[in-house]
C-alpha positions in Angstrom: 7.6 36.2 -32.8 11.3 36.5 -32.4 12.5 38.9 -29.7 15.4 41.0 -30.8 18.2 41.2 -28.2 20.4 44.2 -27.8 23.1 42.8 -30.1 20.7 42.4 -33.0 21.4 44.1 -36.3 19.7 47.1 -37.7 16.9 46.4 -40.2 17.3 47.8 -43.7 14.2 50.0 -43.6 11.4 49.0 -46.1 10.0 52.5 -46.5 7.2 52.9 -49.1 8.5 54.8 -52.2 6.6 56.6 -54.8 6.9 55.5 -58.5 9.7 57.5 -60.2 8.5 56.8 -63.7 10.3 53.5 -64.4 13.4 55.4 -65.8 15.7 52.8 -67.3 19.2 52.9 -65.9 22.4 52.6 -67.9 22.8 49.2 -69.7 25.1 46.7 -68.1 26.1 43.4 -69.8 25.2 40.6 -67.4 28.0 38.5 -66.0 26.4 36.2 -63.4 26.4 36.5 -60.5 26.7 40.3 -61.0 23.3 42.0 -60.4 21.9 44.2 -63.1 20.0 47.4 -62.3 17.2 47.5 -64.8 15.0 50.6 -63.9 14.4 53.1 -61.2 11.1 53.0 -59.3 8.7 50.8 -57.4 7.5 48.8 -60.4 4.8 46.2 -59.9 3.8 45.2 -63.5 6.7 43.1 -64.6 7.5 40.0 -66.7 10.7 38.4 -68.0 12.0 35.5 -70.1 15.4 34.2 -71.1 16.1 37.1 -73.4 14.7 40.2 -71.6 12.8 41.9 -68.8 9.6 43.8 -69.5 7.7 46.3 -67.4 4.8 48.7 -67.8 4.8 52.2 -66.3 3.1 55.5 -67.3 1.5 54.3 -70.5 4.6 52.5 -71.9 5.5 48.8 -72.1 9.3 48.6 -71.9 11.7 45.8 -73.0 15.2 45.6 -71.6 17.4 42.8 -73.1 20.2 41.4 -70.9 22.7 42.9 -73.2 21.8 46.4 -74.3 19.5 49.3 -73.3 15.8 49.5 -72.6 13.4 50.4 -75.4 9.6 51.0 -75.6 8.0 47.9 -77.0 4.4 49.3 -77.2 2.1 52.0 -75.9 -1.1 50.2 -74.9 -4.4 52.3 -75.1 -5.4 51.1 -71.6 -3.5 50.9 -68.3 -1.8 47.5 -68.0 -2.3 45.6 -64.7 -0.2 42.4 -65.4 2.3 41.0 -67.8 3.4 37.5 -68.8 5.8 36.2 -71.5 5.9 32.8 -73.2 9.2 33.6 -74.8 7.7 34.6 -78.2 5.1 37.1 -77.2 4.2 39.3 -74.2 0.6 39.1 -72.9 -0.5 42.4 -71.4 -3.8 42.4 -69.4 -5.8 45.6 -68.9 -8.9 45.6 -66.8 -11.2 44.5 -69.7 -8.9 43.5 -72.5 -5.9 41.2 -73.2 -3.2 42.5 -75.6 -0.2 40.7 -77.2 3.0 41.9 -78.8 5.9 39.9 -80.1 8.9 40.0 -77.8 11.0 41.2 -80.7 8.6 44.1 -81.3 5.8 44.9 -83.7 2.2 45.8 -83.5 0.2 45.5 -80.3 -3.0 43.5 -80.8 -6.1 43.3 -78.7 -6.9 39.6 -78.7 -9.7 39.1 -76.2 -12.3 40.9 -74.0 -11.9 40.0 -70.4 -14.3 39.6 -67.4 -13.1 40.6 -63.9 -9.8 38.8 -63.4 -7.2 38.4 -60.6 -4.2 36.5 -61.8 -2.3 36.0 -65.1 0.3 33.4 -66.3 1.5 32.3 -69.7 2.9 29.1 -71.2 3.1 27.5 -74.7 -0.7 27.1 -74.9 -1.3 30.8 -74.3 -2.4 33.0 -71.4 -4.4 31.7 -68.4 -6.3 34.1 -66.2 -7.9 33.5 -62.8 -11.4 35.0 -62.9 -14.3 35.3 -60.5 -15.6 31.7 -61.1 -12.8 29.7 -62.6 -9.9 29.8 -65.1 -10.1 31.4 -68.5 -7.6 30.3 -71.2 -6.8 32.5 -74.2 -4.5 31.4 -77.0 -2.3 33.7 -79.1 -5.1 34.0 -81.8 -7.6 35.2 -79.2 -9.7 32.0 -78.8 -11.0 32.0 -75.3 -12.4 29.1 -73.2 -13.4 28.6 -69.6 -11.8 25.4 -68.2 -14.4 24.9 -65.5 -16.4 26.7 -62.9 -15.0 27.0 -59.4 -16.4 28.5 -56.2 -14.9 31.9 -55.5 -12.4 33.9 -57.4 -9.1 32.4 -58.5 -6.3 34.5 -57.1 -3.1 32.5 -57.9 -2.1 30.3 -60.9 0.6 28.1 -62.2 0.8 25.4 -64.9 2.7 22.3 -66.0 2.5 20.5 -69.3 -1.0 19.1 -68.9 -2.6 21.0 -65.9 -3.5 24.4 -64.6 -3.3 24.7 -60.8 -5.7 27.3 -59.5 -5.9 28.7 -55.9 -9.2 30.3 -54.9 -9.5 33.1 -52.3 -11.0 30.6 -49.9 -7.8 28.5 -50.0 -8.8 25.5 -52.2 -6.1 24.5 -54.7 -7.6 22.7 -57.7 -5.8 21.0 -60.6 -7.6 21.5 -63.9 -6.8 19.3 -66.9 -5.9 21.6 -69.8 -7.6 19.3 -72.3 -10.9 18.7 -70.5 -11.1 21.0 -67.6 -11.6 18.1 -65.2 -11.0 19.4 -61.7 -9.2 17.7 -58.8 -8.8 19.3 -55.4 -5.2 18.8 -54.3 -4.9 20.9 -51.2 -6.4 23.5 -48.9 -4.0 26.4 -48.3 -6.2 28.5 -46.0 -7.7 31.9 -46.9 -5.9 34.3 -49.3 -3.1 32.2 -50.9 -0.5 34.5 -52.5 1.3 32.2 -55.0 1.5 28.6 -56.2 4.3 26.8 -58.0 4.9 23.2 -59.1 8.0 21.0 -59.3 6.8 17.5 -59.9 5.8 15.6 -57.8 5.2 18.5 -55.3 3.0 21.6 -55.5 4.0 24.6 -53.4 2.0 27.5 -52.1 2.3 30.6 -49.9 -0.5 31.6 -47.6 -1.0 33.5 -44.3 -2.1 30.3 -42.7 0.6 27.9 -43.9 3.6 30.1 -44.7 5.4 28.1 -47.4 3.9 24.6 -47.6 3.7 21.8 -50.2 1.8 18.7 -51.0 2.9 15.5 -52.8 0.6 15.3 -55.8 0.9 11.5 -55.8 0.1 10.8 -52.2 -1.5 13.9 -50.8 1.2 14.2 -48.0 1.6 17.8 -46.8 4.7 19.4 -45.6 5.4 22.9 -44.1 8.6 24.3 -45.7 9.1 27.7 -44.1 7.4 30.4 -42.0 7.8 34.1 -41.7 7.4 37.1 -43.9 6.9 35.4 -47.2 6.8 37.2 -50.5 6.8 35.7 -54.0 7.4 32.3 -55.4 8.7 30.9 -58.7 10.2 27.9 -60.4 13.4 27.6 -62.4 13.5 24.0 -63.7 13.8 21.8 -60.6 14.6 24.8 -58.3 12.1 26.6 -56.2 12.9 30.3 -55.8 11.2 32.4 -53.2 11.4 35.7 -51.3 11.4 35.3 -47.5 12.1 38.1 -45.1 13.5 40.3 -47.9 16.0 37.5 -48.9 16.2 35.5 -52.2 16.3 31.8 -51.4 16.5 28.6 -53.5 15.3 25.2 -52.7 16.5 22.2 -54.6 16.6 18.5 -53.7 15.8 19.4 -50.0 18.8 21.8 -49.8 18.2 25.5 -49.3 20.6 28.3 -50.4 20.3 32.0 -49.7 21.9 34.8 -51.8 23.7 37.8 -50.2 22.1 41.2 -50.2 22.6 43.3 -53.3 23.6 46.9 -53.3 22.5 47.3 -49.7 18.9 46.6 -50.4 16.2 44.1 -49.4 13.6 42.6 -51.8 10.4 44.6 -51.3 7.6 42.8 -49.5 5.2 43.3 -52.4 7.8 42.7 -55.1 7.0 40.5 -58.0 9.4 37.6 -58.6 9.9 36.6 -62.2 12.3 33.9 -63.1 14.6 34.9 -65.9 17.5 32.9 -67.3 19.8 32.0 -64.3 18.2 34.5 -61.9 15.1 36.5 -61.1 13.7 40.0 -61.6 12.7 41.7 -58.4 12.2 45.1 -56.8 14.9 46.1 -54.3 14.5 48.8 -51.7 17.5 50.4 -50.1 17.6 51.6 -46.5 16.6 55.1 -47.5 13.4 53.8 -49.2 14.5 54.1 -52.8 13.3 51.3 -55.0 14.5 49.9 -58.3 14.0 46.9 -60.6 16.9 44.5 -60.6 18.0 41.2 -62.1 19.7 39.0 -59.4 21.4 35.7 -60.0 19.8 32.7 -58.2 21.6 31.7 -55.0 23.3 28.6 -56.6 24.9 30.9 -59.2 26.8 32.8 -56.5 30.2 31.6 -55.6 29.4 31.9 -51.9 25.8 31.3 -51.1 24.7 30.7 -47.5 23.3 27.2 -46.7 20.1 26.6 -44.8 21.1 24.0 -42.2 17.7 23.8 -40.5 14.2 25.4 -40.3 13.2 26.1 -36.7 9.5 26.3 -36.0 9.8 28.0 -32.6 11.9 30.9 -31.4 15.6 30.2 -31.2 17.1 30.7 -27.8 20.8 29.8 -27.9 23.4 28.6 -30.4 26.8 26.9 -30.3 29.1 25.1 -32.8 31.8 22.5 -32.6 33.5 20.3 -35.2 30.9 18.8 -37.4 27.7 19.9 -35.7 25.8 23.1 -34.8 23.7 22.9 -31.6 20.7 25.2 -31.0 18.0 25.5 -28.4 14.5 26.7 -29.3 11.0 26.9 -27.8 7.8 28.9 -27.6 7.9 29.2 -23.8 4.1 28.4 -23.7 4.4 26.0 -20.8 6.6 23.6 -22.8 10.3 23.0 -22.4 12.9 24.2 -24.8 14.4 21.6 -27.2 18.2 21.3 -27.6 19.0 19.9 -31.0 22.2 19.1 -32.9 22.4 19.6 -36.6 25.1 17.9 -38.7 26.8 20.5 -40.8 27.4 18.3 -43.8 23.9 16.8 -44.2 21.5 19.0 -42.1 20.4 15.9 -40.3 18.9 16.9 -36.9 19.1 14.9 -33.7 17.4 15.9 -30.4 19.8 16.0 -27.5 17.7 17.1 -24.4 15.0 19.4 -23.2 15.2 22.1 -20.6 12.8 24.6 -19.1 14.3 27.8 -20.4 17.7 27.7 -22.1 19.5 31.1 -21.8 23.1 30.0 -22.7 24.7 27.2 -24.7 28.2 26.0 -25.3 29.6 23.0 -27.2 33.1 21.6 -27.3 35.1 18.4 -26.7 32.1 16.3 -27.5 30.0 17.9 -24.7 27.2 20.4 -24.7 26.7 22.7 -21.7 23.6 24.8 -21.1 22.2 27.2 -18.6 18.5 26.6 -17.6 16.8 29.6 -16.2 13.8 27.6 -15.2 15.8 25.5 -12.7 18.6 28.1 -12.1 21.2 25.4 -13.0 24.0 24.8 -15.4 24.0 21.3 -16.9 26.0 19.3 -19.4 25.0 16.7 -22.0 27.9 14.2 -22.1 29.2 12.2 -25.0 27.0 9.2 -24.1 23.9 11.4 -24.0 23.6 11.6 -20.2 22.6 14.9 -18.8 24.4 15.9 -15.6 23.9 18.9 -13.3 27.1 21.0 -12.9 25.7 23.7 -10.6 22.5 24.8 -9.0 21.2 28.2 -7.6 22.9 29.8 -10.6 22.0 33.4 -11.5 22.9 35.2 -14.7 25.1 33.2 -17.1 27.4 35.1 -19.5 30.2 33.7 -21.7 29.4 30.0 -21.0 32.2 28.0 -22.5 33.9 24.6 -22.3 37.6 24.4 -21.6 40.0 21.4 -21.5 38.7 20.1 -18.2 36.2 22.8 -16.9 33.0 24.6 -17.8 33.3 28.3 -17.3 30.9 31.3 -17.1 30.4 34.7 -15.5 27.5 36.2 -13.7 28.3 39.9 -14.1 30.3 40.1 -10.9 32.2 36.8 -10.6 33.8 34.1 -12.6 32.7 30.5 -12.0 33.9 27.1 -13.1 32.6 23.5 -12.9 35.0 20.6 -13.2 34.6 18.1 -16.0 34.8 15.3 -13.4 31.7 16.4 -11.6 31.0 18.2 -8.3 29.7 21.6 -7.4 30.7 24.8 -9.3 33.5 26.8 -7.7 33.5 30.6 -7.3 36.7 31.8 -8.9 37.6 35.3 -7.7 40.7 36.7 -9.5 40.9 39.6 -7.0 38.9 40.5 -3.9 37.5 43.5 -5.8 36.1 41.4 -8.5 33.0 40.8 -6.5 32.3 44.5 -6.8 31.6 44.5 -10.5 29.0 46.6 -12.2 26.9 43.6 -13.3 25.7 45.2 -16.5 28.2 44.4 -19.2 28.3 40.8 -20.3 31.6 39.1 -20.0 33.4 37.2 -22.7 35.2 34.1 -21.3 37.9 32.2 -23.3 39.7 29.2 -21.7 43.1 28.5 -23.3 45.3 25.8 -21.9 45.9 26.3 -18.2 44.5 29.8 -18.2 41.2 31.5 -18.7 40.9 34.9 -20.4 37.9 37.2 -19.9 36.6 40.8 -20.2 34.2 43.1 -18.3 34.3 41.5 -14.9 34.7 43.5 -11.8 35.5 47.1 -11.1 39.0 48.0 -11.3 37.9 48.7 -14.9 37.0 46.8 -18.0 39.9 45.1 -19.8 41.3 41.8 -21.0 42.5 39.6 -18.2 44.2 36.3 -17.6 43.7 34.0 -14.6 44.6 30.5 -13.7 42.6 28.1 -11.5 43.0 29.4 -7.9 45.3 32.3 -8.8 44.9 36.0 -9.2 44.4 37.8 -12.4 46.9 39.6 -14.7 45.8 42.5 -16.9 46.7 42.2 -20.6 44.9 45.4 -21.3 42.8 47.9 -19.4 40.6 50.4 -21.1 40.9 54.1 -20.9 38.5 56.3 -19.0 36.4 57.2 -22.1 36.7 53.8 -23.8 34.2 51.0 -24.0 34.8 47.4 -24.9 32.5 44.9 -26.5 31.9 42.4 -29.3 33.4 39.5 -27.4 36.9 38.1 -27.1 38.5 36.0 -29.8 41.9 34.5 -30.6 43.7 34.8 -34.0 47.2 33.3 -34.0 49.0 34.4 -30.8 46.7 37.4 -30.2 43.5 38.1 -28.3 41.2 40.6 -29.9 38.2 42.6 -28.7 36.3 45.6 -30.0 36.8 49.1 -28.7 34.1 51.6 -29.3 32.0 51.1 -32.4 34.6 49.8 -34.9 38.1 49.9 -33.5 40.1 46.9 -32.3 42.1 46.2 -29.2 44.7 43.5 -29.8 46.4 41.9 -26.7 49.3 39.5 -27.6 49.7 36.4 -25.6 53.5 36.6 -25.6 53.7 39.7 -23.3 54.1 42.2 -26.1 52.3 45.5 -25.4 48.7 45.7 -26.5 47.8 47.9 -29.5 44.7 49.6 -30.9 43.7 49.4 -34.6 41.3 52.2 -35.6 38.1 51.4 -37.5 36.0 53.3 -40.0 33.7 56.0 -38.7 30.6 54.6 -40.5 30.8 51.0 -39.2 29.8 49.3 -35.9 31.1 45.9 -35.0 28.5 43.7 -33.4 30.4 40.4 -33.3 33.9 39.1 -33.7 35.0 35.7 -34.8 38.5 34.2 -34.5 40.3 31.3 -36.1 42.7 31.5 -39.0 41.5 35.0 -39.8 39.7 37.8 -38.1 36.1 38.2 -39.2 33.6 40.7 -38.0 29.8 41.0 -38.3 29.4 44.8 -38.8 26.8 47.4 -39.6 28.1 49.5 -42.4 26.7 52.4 -44.5 25.0 49.9 -46.8 23.7 47.4 -44.1 25.0 44.4 -42.2 27.8 42.3 -43.6 30.6 39.9 -42.7 34.0 41.4 -43.2 37.5 40.2 -42.8 39.8 42.6 -41.0 43.6 42.9 -41.4 45.0 43.0 -37.8 47.9 45.3 -38.8 46.4 47.9 -41.1 42.7 47.5 -40.1 41.8 47.2 -43.8 38.4 45.5 -44.3 37.1 43.3 -47.0 33.4 42.6 -47.4 32.7 38.9 -47.6 28.9 38.5 -47.4 26.1 41.1 -47.1 23.3 40.0 -44.8 19.8 40.3 -46.5 18.1 41.8 -43.5 18.9 40.8 -39.9 20.4 37.9 -37.9 18.2 37.7 -34.9 17.7 35.6 -31.8 20.8 34.3 -30.1 24.2 35.8 -31.0 25.8 34.2 -34.1 28.7 31.7 -33.6 31.5 30.6 -35.9 34.1 27.9 -36.8 36.8 28.2 -39.3 34.5 27.6 -42.3 31.3 29.6 -41.6 29.4 31.9 -39.4 26.1 30.5 -38.1 23.0 32.5 -37.2 19.2 32.7 -37.6 17.9 34.9 -40.4 15.1 37.1 -39.2 11.5 36.2 -40.1 12.4 32.9 -41.6 13.3 30.4 -38.9 16.3 29.4 -41.0 19.6 28.5 -39.4 22.2 29.7 -41.9 25.8 28.7 -42.5 27.4 31.8 -44.0 30.8 31.2 -45.6 33.7 33.1 -44.1 
C-alpha cells in the first residue's frame, strides 16, 4: 500500500450516486479527442459499436449515434441486465430471455430462452453467454448450443475468430473451439476474475490475485502487467485498453499511454468499458459524486498522452531526473533493502544501480546519483563508474538533496550541509550563527547555481529565499511577511527564482538584484509543486481536480496543460524541460507527463 505524504494531491471522490434516469444530454458532434457526454446517470447496462452507443435504463433501450441525438430503440418487456452489439444488431439479455433488435431500429425479437447466466459478449457468429456450467452460443436466428461443460460458472468471456475464452469463478481460463467446443486450459487467474481480452498471441485478464496479467498462448509464459485498483478491460485492434485507478490507459507493443482526466472526473470503479470507434464508452464520476456516461478518445488519439516509463511492483520511495534517465527508489520495507533503478526516458529500459536499507531522498545530476539512507544514517553517491561512495555518516533528516557543480547539498531542518565531489566528510555550512536555531519543521528547498547555493525555510530570522557561498554568510533575496507562508519548492526560470506564497500566489526573486515581487493566484487553486526550466509549470489542485498548469510570471495567467486522472502519490514529482515525472496512485506506474 502506498503511503500518501503531506504533499500528495486530493483524491477526486468516488461517491456512490443514484441513477438519474439515463437522461440524454445535448448532442455533440465528435471531434476526437474531444470527449462526448452521452447521458446523465450511473449507467451499468451499456454497449457500443463504430456507429453508436446503447444503454438501457428504466424500461427503455436507447441509441445515441456519434453525430446526432439519442433515441429510444426499443422498450423490452423484461428488465435488461446486459447489452452487446455485433455492429448489425444489439443483443439484450434479460434474466431468462435473449432479445435482438437491429442497430438501425425495428422490431425487438425474443430469440432464445436463457438459463442462469453471468456474462455476455457478441461477435459475427452471434451472442455468447457464460452460464453456470459452460458457454452458451446463440446466433441471430435463435439457434442455441452449449459449447462444452465446465466446472463452475463462467463469469467473464472474450472471443477471437475461432475460439471463445471463458473464465470461471474459480479462476480457470479455458479456450473453447467455436466449431467443436474442444476445451484447452490456458491459465489460472485466481478466484473471481473480472475480465478477459485477447490480442494474439497473448491473453489478458484482471483478477484480485493477479491484477492485470497475461499469458502467451503459444508458450504458456505468464507475465504480470499491472497492479492496483483495476476496473474494466477491452481490445481495440492491437491495443489493450483498461481502467486502472480511475484512469484510462492503453497498451500497445509494450508501450503504455494514459489519457488525461476529462471534465474533472474519474472513471467509476464499477464502470463498464466498451470499445467504440477510436475510443471507449465509460461512466465518469465527478468530485461531487455526480455520474454520467461519456465517450472518451483512447490515449493515443490525444495530442499529449502521458507515457508509462515503468511499472514498479513495490512502493516508490524517492524520485529524481537528469538528462536521458529517470531514477527511482522503491521497496516494501519487509526486511529487504530498497532498490535504486535508472529508467531510460526514450526506451523505458531499466537498469539497477544499487540497493540501500531505506532511501528517503534522491538526487541525480552530472552523471551522479546521490541518496540518503535512513537505515545507515548516511548520504552516499553512485558515481559514473557505478561505484557507491559514502559522503557523510551520522546524518539526520535530509531535505532538498541536490547535486551542484562540485558539491552535494542538503538541509536537516536547522542547518545546511555540503559534501565535496572529491570525497571527504560532509561540512556544516552555517550562513549565520542564528541558522542553527531553526524551527526544524518546514522542509527546505536547496538550489545550487554556479558558485552560490540558494535555499528556503532554514533558520529563524524568518522564512525567505537566501543566497550563500561556500564558507560565507547569507544574503536575503526575499523574506516573508509575518502572516505569509512559503512552500512548493524553489525553481529557476530565466534569471528569476520562484517559490509559492500561501496557496496559489508566487514570490519571484530576480537574480540580478532587482526587488522581489508577488504575483497573486486564484482563490480556488493550491500549488503543490513548482517546476522551472524554459517555462514555469505548477502542479495545482483546482476546482475540477489536480492538473499541470503553465503560469505567466508577469500576469499570473494560467493555462491548463494536463489534468491528472486521480492522484500522483509516493515521492514528490520531478521535472525536466520535456515532462513532469510522478507515480500514479494505485497503479505502480511511473508516468512522463508532457509539459
